C-alpha positions as CSV (number, residue, x, y, z in Angstrom):
1,M,18.1,27.1,-11.0
2,P,18.2,23.7,-11.4
3,T,15.6,22.0,-13.5
4,P,12.6,20.5,-11.7
5,A,12.2,17.0,-11.6
6,R,8.9,15.2,-12.1
7,P,7.5,13.6,-8.9
8,A,7.6,10.2,-10.6
9,N,11.0,10.3,-10.5
10,S,11.2,9.7,-7.0
11,Y,9.9,5.9,-7.6
12,S,7.6,4.2,-5.3
13,P,5.7,0.8,-5.6
14,Q,2.0,2.5,-4.9
15,Y,3.0,3.6,-8.7
16,F,1.6,0.4,-9.9
17,L,-1.8,1.7,-8.8
18,A,-1.5,4.4,-11.7
19,A,-1.6,1.1,-13.9
20,L,-4.3,-0.6,-11.8
21,G,-6.4,2.6,-12.1
22,A,-6.5,2.9,-15.7
23,G,-6.9,-1.0,-16.0
24,G,-10.0,-0.5,-14.0
25,L,-11.4,2.5,-16.2
26,A,-11.1,0.2,-18.8
27,V,-13.6,-2.4,-17.2
28,T,-15.8,0.5,-16.3
29,F,-16.2,0.7,-20.2
30,F,-16.8,-2.8,-20.5
31,M,-19.7,-2.8,-18.0
32,W,-21.4,-0.5,-21.0
33,L,-21.3,-3.7,-22.9
34,M,-22.0,-6.0,-20.4
35,F,-25.5,-5.0,-19.7
36,W,-26.5,-2.8,-22.7
37,V,-26.0,-5.1,-25.5
38,P,-27.8,-8.2,-25.8
39,H,-25.5,-11.1,-25.7
40,P,-27.5,-14.6,-25.9
41,G,-25.7,-17.9,-26.0
42,Q,-23.0,-16.9,-23.1
43,P,-23.0,-14.5,-20.2
44,V,-20.7,-12.0,-21.6
45,P,-20.5,-10.0,-24.5
46,V,-18.3,-10.9,-27.5
47,F,-17.1,-9.4,-30.6
48,E,-19.8,-10.8,-32.5
49,D,-22.5,-9.8,-30.1
50,I,-21.2,-6.2,-30.2
51,A,-20.8,-6.0,-34.3
52,A,-24.3,-7.3,-34.4
53,A,-25.5,-4.6,-32.1
54,F,-23.6,-2.1,-33.9
55,A,-25.1,-3.1,-37.1
56,S,-28.8,-3.1,-36.1
57,G,-29.0,-0.9,-33.3
58,G,-29.8,3.0,-33.9
59,A,-27.5,6.0,-33.2
60,L,-27.5,5.6,-29.6
61,M,-26.7,2.0,-29.9
62,R,-23.8,2.9,-32.0
63,G,-22.2,5.7,-30.5
64,M,-22.6,4.0,-27.2
65,I,-20.7,1.0,-28.6
66,A,-17.8,3.3,-30.0
67,A,-17.3,5.1,-27.1
68,A,-17.1,1.9,-24.9
69,M,-14.8,0.3,-27.3
70,T,-12.5,3.3,-27.4
71,G,-12.6,3.9,-23.9
72,I,-11.5,-0.3,-23.3
73,A,-8.6,0.5,-25.9
74,A,-7.4,3.7,-24.4
75,F,-7.2,3.0,-20.9
76,A,-5.8,-0.7,-21.7
77,F,-3.3,0.6,-23.4
78,L,-2.4,3.5,-20.5
79,S,-2.7,0.7,-18.2
80,I,-0.1,-1.6,-19.9
81,R,2.2,1.3,-20.7
82,L,2.4,2.0,-17.2
83,L,3.0,-1.2,-16.0
84,I,5.7,-1.8,-18.5
85,W,7.1,1.5,-16.7
86,N,6.5,0.1,-13.5
87,L,8.5,-3.3,-14.2
88,R,11.6,-1.3,-15.5
89,T,11.5,1.3,-12.6
90,L,11.3,-1.0,-10.1
91,S,14.2,-3.1,-11.4
92,A,16.4,-0.3,-11.3
93,W,15.1,0.8,-8.0
94,K,15.7,-2.6,-6.4
95,R,19.3,-2.1,-6.6
96,G,19.2,1.2,-4.2
97,E,19.0,2.1,-0.8
98,G,15.2,3.0,-1.3
99,Y,14.4,-0.6,-1.4
100,E,16.1,-1.9,1.4
101,K,14.6,1.1,3.6
102,L,11.2,0.2,2.5
103,R,11.6,-3.7,3.3
104,S,12.6,-2.7,6.8
105,T,9.7,-0.9,7.5
106,N,5.6,-1.2,7.4
107,A,5.5,0.3,4.1
108,E,6.9,-3.5,2.8
109,T,3.4,-4.5,1.7
110,Q,3.5,-1.5,-0.9
111,L,5.1,-4.2,-2.8
112,M,2.1,-6.2,-3.3
113,A,0.6,-3.2,-5.8
114,L,2.9,-5.2,-8.1
115,P,0.9,-8.8,-8.3
116,L,-2.2,-6.5,-7.7
117,A,-1.4,-4.8,-11.5
118,L,-0.3,-7.9,-12.7
119,A,-3.7,-9.7,-11.9
120,M,-5.9,-6.7,-13.3
121,T,-3.7,-6.5,-16.4
122,V,-4.8,-10.0,-17.0
123,N,-7.6,-9.5,-16.2
124,V,-8.2,-6.4,-19.1
125,G,-6.4,-8.8,-21.4
126,F,-9.4,-10.8,-21.3
127,V,-11.7,-7.9,-21.8
128,L,-9.9,-6.7,-25.0
129,G,-9.9,-10.4,-26.4
130,L,-13.9,-10.5,-25.5
131,V,-14.6,-6.9,-27.5
132,F,-11.8,-7.0,-30.2
133,V,-11.2,-10.5,-31.2
134,P,-13.6,-12.2,-33.4
135,G,-14.3,-16.0,-32.9
136,L,-12.8,-15.8,-29.4
137,W,-15.8,-17.7,-27.8
138,S,-14.9,-20.8,-30.0
139,V,-11.7,-21.6,-28.7
140,V,-12.3,-20.2,-24.9
141,E,-12.4,-23.2,-23.2
142,Y,-8.6,-23.8,-23.8
143,L,-8.1,-20.2,-22.8
144,F,-9.3,-21.2,-19.1
145,P,-6.8,-23.2,-18.3
146,L,-3.9,-21.0,-19.4
147,A,-5.5,-17.8,-17.6
148,M,-5.6,-20.2,-14.3
149,I,-2.1,-20.8,-14.7
150,A,-1.4,-17.1,-14.8
151,F,-3.2,-16.2,-12.2
152,A,-1.7,-18.8,-9.9
153,A,1.8,-17.6,-10.8
154,I,0.9,-14.1,-9.7
155,G,-0.5,-15.7,-6.5
156,V,2.3,-17.5,-6.1
157,L,4.5,-14.2,-6.3
158,A,1.8,-12.4,-4.1
159,F,2.7,-14.9,-1.4
160,R,6.2,-14.8,-1.6
161,I,5.8,-11.1,-1.1
162,M,3.8,-11.5,1.9
163,G,5.6,-14.4,3.4
164,Q,9.0,-12.1,3.3
165,F,6.9,-9.2,5.0
166,L,5.4,-11.6,8.0
167,G,8.9,-13.3,8.1
168,R,10.2,-10.6,9.0
169,V,7.9,-8.8,11.5
170,L,6.5,-12.5,13.3
171,V,10.1,-13.4,13.9
172,K,11.9,-10.4,14.1
173,G,9.3,-8.0,15.0
174,G,9.9,-4.1,14.2
175,F,6.1,-3.3,12.9
176,N,5.2,-0.2,14.0
177,C,2.0,-0.1,15.4
178,A,1.8,3.8,15.6
179,A,2.7,4.3,12.1
180,N,0.1,2.1,10.9
181,N,-2.8,4.8,11.3
182,S,-4.1,3.9,7.8
183,F,-5.7,1.1,6.1
184,G,-2.7,0.6,4.2
185,Q,-1.8,-2.7,5.0
186,I,-5.6,-4.0,3.5
187,L,-3.6,-4.0,0.0
188,P,-2.7,-7.2,0.4
189,A,-5.8,-8.4,0.6
190,F,-6.9,-6.5,-2.5
191,A,-4.0,-8.3,-4.6
192,F,-5.4,-11.7,-3.3
193,A,-8.6,-10.6,-4.2
194,M,-7.7,-9.6,-7.8
195,V,-6.1,-13.1,-8.4
196,G,-9.2,-14.7,-6.8
197,V,-11.8,-12.9,-9.3
198,G,-9.7,-13.6,-12.2
199,M,-9.4,-16.9,-11.0
200,A,-13.5,-17.5,-10.5
201,A,-14.1,-16.1,-14.4
202,P,-13.9,-19.9,-15.6
203,A,-16.1,-21.3,-12.7
204,A,-18.8,-18.6,-14.2
205,L,-18.0,-18.9,-17.9
206,S,-16.8,-22.2,-18.2
207,T,-19.1,-25.2,-19.8
208,N,-16.7,-28.0,-18.6
209,P,-17.2,-28.6,-15.1
210,A,-14.0,-29.9,-14.0
211,T,-12.6,-26.5,-15.4
212,A,-15.4,-24.7,-13.4
213,G,-14.7,-26.8,-10.4
214,V,-11.0,-26.2,-10.4
215,A,-11.9,-22.6,-10.8
216,L,-14.3,-22.6,-8.1
217,V,-11.7,-24.1,-5.7
218,L,-8.9,-21.9,-6.2
219,S,-10.8,-18.8,-5.9
220,T,-12.3,-20.1,-2.7
221,F,-8.7,-20.5,-1.3
222,F,-7.9,-16.8,-2.8
223,L,-11.0,-15.2,-1.1
224,V,-10.5,-16.4,2.0
225,T,-7.2,-15.6,2.3
226,A,-8.5,-12.1,1.2
227,G,-10.8,-11.6,3.5
228,L,-8.6,-12.9,6.6
229,I,-6.1,-10.7,5.6
230,A,-8.7,-7.5,5.3
231,A,-10.3,-8.3,8.9
232,I,-6.9,-8.2,11.0
233,A,-5.9,-5.1,9.0
234,L,-8.7,-3.3,9.6
235,I,-8.9,-3.8,13.3
236,L,-5.2,-2.9,13.4
237,G,-5.8,0.2,11.3
238,I,-8.8,1.5,13.1
239,R,-6.9,1.1,16.5
240,A,-4.0,2.8,15.3
241,M,-5.7,5.9,14.2
242,M,-7.8,6.2,17.2
243,E,-4.6,6.6,19.1
244,N,-2.4,8.4,16.8
245,G,-5.0,10.1,14.3
246,A,-5.1,9.2,10.4
247,S,-2.0,9.7,8.4
248,I,-2.8,12.2,5.8
249,E,-0.2,10.9,3.2
250,T,-2.1,7.4,3.2
251,A,-5.2,8.7,3.6
252,P,-6.8,7.6,0.6
253,T,-6.6,4.0,1.9
254,L,-9.4,4.7,3.7
255,M,-11.5,3.8,1.1
256,I,-9.5,0.8,0.0
257,V,-12.7,-1.3,1.5
258,I,-14.6,0.0,-1.9
259,P,-13.3,-1.7,-4.3
260,L,-12.0,-4.6,-2.0
261,V,-15.7,-5.1,-1.6
262,T,-16.4,-4.9,-5.5
263,V,-13.9,-7.3,-6.3
264,L,-15.4,-10.2,-4.0
265,G,-18.7,-9.3,-5.1
266,I,-17.9,-10.2,-8.1
267,L,-15.6,-13.1,-7.3
268,S,-19.0,-14.5,-5.2
269,L,-21.2,-13.7,-8.2
270,R,-19.2,-15.8,-10.7
271,Q,-18.9,-18.7,-8.1
272,S,-22.8,-18.5,-7.7
273,H,-23.4,-18.9,-11.5
274,G,-21.2,-21.7,-11.9
275,M,-22.6,-23.4,-9.0
276,D,-25.9,-23.1,-10.4
277,V,-24.9,-23.9,-14.0
278,H,-22.9,-27.1,-13.1
279,F,-24.4,-27.9,-9.7
280,A,-27.8,-26.8,-9.4
281,T,-27.6,-25.0,-6.6
282,G,-30.2,-22.6,-7.7
283,H,-30.2,-19.2,-8.3
284,V,-32.7,-16.6,-6.4
285,A,-32.7,-12.9,-7.8
286,G,-34.0,-12.0,-4.3
287,E,-31.0,-13.2,-2.5
288,T,-28.7,-11.8,-5.1
289,L,-30.5,-8.3,-4.7
290,A,-29.8,-8.5,-1.0
291,W,-26.4,-9.7,-0.8
292,L,-25.6,-7.0,-3.6
293,T,-27.5,-4.2,-1.3
294,R,-25.2,-5.3,1.6
295,L,-22.0,-5.0,-0.3
296,L,-23.2,-1.5,-1.5
297,S,-24.1,-0.2,2.0
298,V,-20.6,-1.6,3.3
299,Q,-19.4,0.6,0.3
300,V,-21.4,3.9,0.6
301,L,-20.5,3.7,4.7
302,F,-16.8,3.4,3.9
303,G,-17.1,6.0,1.3
304,I,-18.6,8.9,3.7
305,F,-16.2,7.6,5.9
306,G,-13.1,8.2,3.8
307,L,-14.3,11.6,2.1
308,F,-15.3,12.9,5.7
309,M,-11.7,12.2,6.9
310,L,-10.1,13.5,3.8
311,A,-11.8,16.9,4.0
312,R,-10.7,17.1,7.5
313,L,-7.3,16.2,6.7
314,G,-7.0,18.7,3.7
315,Y,-5.8,15.9,1.4
316,A,-7.2,17.5,-1.7
317,A,-5.8,21.0,-0.9
318,R,-2.3,19.4,-0.4
319,F,-1.7,16.6,-3.0
320,L,-4.5,17.1,-5.4
321,F,-4.1,20.9,-6.5
322,G,-1.2,22.1,-3.9
323,R,2.4,21.8,-4.3
324,E,3.2,18.6,-3.1
325,N,2.7,15.0,-4.7
326,S,2.2,11.6,-3.3
327,P,2.0,8.5,-5.6
328,G,-0.3,7.4,-2.9
329,A,-3.1,9.7,-4.2
330,Y,-3.3,7.0,-7.3
331,A,-5.3,5.0,-4.3
332,L,-8.4,7.3,-4.8
333,V,-9.4,6.2,-8.0
334,C,-9.8,2.6,-6.9
335,P,-12.7,3.4,-5.1
336,G,-14.8,5.6,-7.4
337,V,-13.9,2.7,-10.0
338,G,-15.3,0.2,-7.8
339,F,-18.4,1.8,-6.7
340,A,-19.2,2.6,-10.1
341,V,-18.8,-1.2,-11.2
342,M,-21.2,-2.4,-8.5
343,I,-23.6,0.1,-9.3
344,H,-23.9,-1.5,-12.3
345,F,-24.3,-5.0,-11.1
346,W,-26.6,-3.8,-8.3
347,L,-28.8,-2.5,-10.8
348,N,-28.8,-5.1,-13.3
349,Q,-28.1,-8.4,-11.7
350,G,-30.0,-7.0,-8.5
351,L,-32.8,-4.9,-8.7
352,V,-33.8,-5.3,-12.4
353,A,-33.0,-9.3,-12.1
354,A,-35.8,-9.1,-9.2
355,G,-38.3,-7.5,-11.3
356,L,-38.1,-4.2,-9.0
357,V,-36.6,-2.1,-11.9
358,E,-37.4,-1.9,-15.8
359,K,-34.6,-2.1,-17.7
360,F,-34.0,1.0,-19.6
361,G,-36.6,2.4,-17.9
362,P,-36.4,6.3,-16.3
363,V,-35.1,4.8,-12.8
364,F,-32.7,2.4,-14.6
365,W,-31.2,5.4,-16.5
366,A,-31.7,7.5,-13.0
367,I,-29.2,4.9,-11.2
368,T,-27.0,4.4,-14.0
369,A,-26.1,8.2,-14.0
370,V,-24.6,7.6,-10.6
371,A,-22.4,5.2,-12.1
372,L,-21.4,7.0,-14.8
373,T,-20.8,10.3,-12.9
374,A,-18.6,8.1,-10.7
375,Q,-16.6,6.6,-13.8
376,A,-16.6,10.7,-15.3
377,A,-14.9,11.7,-12.2
378,M,-12.3,8.8,-12.1
379,I,-11.5,9.5,-15.5
380,W,-10.8,13.1,-14.6
381,L,-8.5,12.0,-11.7
382,V,-6.5,9.7,-13.7
383,L,-5.6,12.1,-16.0
384,H,-4.8,14.8,-13.4
385,L,-2.5,12.5,-11.7
386,N,-1.1,11.5,-14.8
387,R,-0.2,15.3,-15.6
388,R,0.8,16.1,-12.2
389,H,3.5,12.7,-11.7
390,F,4.4,11.7,-15.3
391,G,3.8,15.2,-17.3
392,A,6.8,17.4,-17.8
393,P,7.6,19.6,-14.6
394,R,7.1,23.2,-14.9
395,P,9.8,25.1,-13.1
396,A,8.3,27.7,-10.2
397,A,7.3,31.3,-10.9
398,A,9.9,34.1,-10.9
399,V,9.1,36.2,-8.3
400,P,9.2,39.9,-9.8
401,A,12.1,42.3,-8.6
402,E,10.9,45.1,-6.1
């Protein structure tokens, strides 16, 4: 009997989502430090703030910091390792027939998972620097232009991939509307949004008006790009599903709007903070609460819709616990991560900032528990999928003789 191959040996660009999901989990641990560790003097916690809180805090504070730093380091390492594996495997896969076949179908946009994962890696690298590098904040103004150059390069790569796809389908045709019965075509919007949110970081964090202004302009360009692509893809996907039914293998994309909304929401918050600091636009906590509540409402609605469809299609029984495997299952990680991060922002920069919830009070921890539950579920899902797709293959059980 031949030795069974692990599913990851049948490569797909969707495996970049494995690196993306692990990177997203690193960010969820950073949320603990972001909102639970005091960081006077700058809008984000840095190594010195974390060290001071660890030295002066009690057992719970120290345990939280240790767990957060461990989670950030572990999932950042996993994300980078999976990114490197994808880059190496993609390079070899491009020389085969599978790559040419992909580029002749709707699935060509799956290649946008590459710039998406690259942009997440740069964001994760920034988190690693804040948490683990002493004195980083003293030189951060020199790093912001370098970060914008990196994101600009990733943006150029994303436009090249998207341009090749649009150039083919708009000039030669061949886009299969019947096979577009999912929200898979929103993936490019997610990639541009991830570039945009990274580009917006200097707008919120830089003390240099010129740096913040350039970041504001460039991040707005990517925000608009992501929004237009998402709107068009959403309409096309709904129409195809209503006519042909949803595709079970790409069903996880039905919740891709959730992480997209989180990324665009954080992008908007960064821009709003930068405009308030540098251009005196005025910051109103109630407006922020209303804006975040609208975004969270969209996420909840798409979450209900997506989970309902996954249940009706029997997706988990086939691709999470059954004999079949699909790299698209990694798309399930992003909604959970995006929802957890949005809960933290809605609670801390919405409810707490507006004075509706007391920070570290009973209601605060009750709402935080929702984010922590989603985070824990996604940790389990990532580890579960990694075992199924990258673990040692197990031969089928032998049938006993009669």
